[in-house]
N, C-alpha and C positions, 0 to 999 in steps of 0.2 A: 728118788732120782730116776729120771727117764733114760732109757737106753736108745742108742742109735737104731734106726730101723734098718735091718739087713736087706730088705727089699729095695729101699730107696737109696741106701748108702753108696753103691758103686757109682763112680763118676758119671757114666752115661745116663743112668736112671735118675741120678740127682739133677742132672741138666734137664732132662725131660720134664721132671716135676717142676723145676723152676720156671721153664718156658710156659708150661700149662697153667701154672699158678697165676700168671700174669694176664690170662685171657679166659674167656668162657669156653673157647674151643680153638684149636689150631689145626691146620691142615697137615697131614702126614709129611708131605714133601717139605714144607717149611721147617718143621721139627727136625727132619732128617738133616737138611742142610745146615741148620743152626747147630746141631750137635756134631755134625761133621762125620757121619757114619753112613754105611750102605743101607739100602732097604732092608735086607735080611737082618742085619745087626739091630736096626731100630725095631723091626718086627719082633725079634726075640725079647728085647727089652720091654716093649709094649705088652706082649703076651704075659710076661711075669707080673707087670704092674696090673694088668687086667685080672689076672688070676687072683691077685691079692685084694681086688675090689677097689683099687686106687684110680684106675683109668677106665673111661668108657670109650668105646670105638663105635663110630657110626659111619655109614656110607651114604652118599647122596650124589645124584647126577648134577653136574654143573658144567656148562659150556660143552655139552655133548659127551663129557667124559665122566666116569665113575671116580669120585674122590673120596678119600678116607679122612675122617675128622677125629681128633682126639680131644678129650677133656678130662680133667680131674674130677673125680666123684667127691661127694661131701666127705666120705671116709678118707679119700686121697688127700684132700686139702688139710684135714685134721692131722693125718700122719705126717705130711710134709712139714706143716707148721711145728709139730712136735720135734721132728728130726732137726730142723733149723734151730729151734730153741735149745736143743741139747748141744748142737755144734757151738752155738754162741756161748753157752755156759762153759763148755770145755775151753774155748778160746779165751774166756775171761780168767781161766786159771793159769795162763801163761804169763810169766814175768817178762816185761819188756827188756 
């Protein structure tokens, strides 16, 4: 039996991983707005995901401004898929 991943499980980080799983990369501001948190809250979540090896952070100039881009690493995609599989397994145990 696979366990829920404690790094991914909190709602904010789960949302971040879900957003990033649907794209090769996403701009920090778009993820922040989609999750509905402040820059500092998103930064803390991203740092934890980055420290776990689940998210890669890159910076690039675009339109004369420095932009931050986020992406799930291969390890992050695998961990997220495993976490979702376990959530689905648990949901399947619930009687209607």
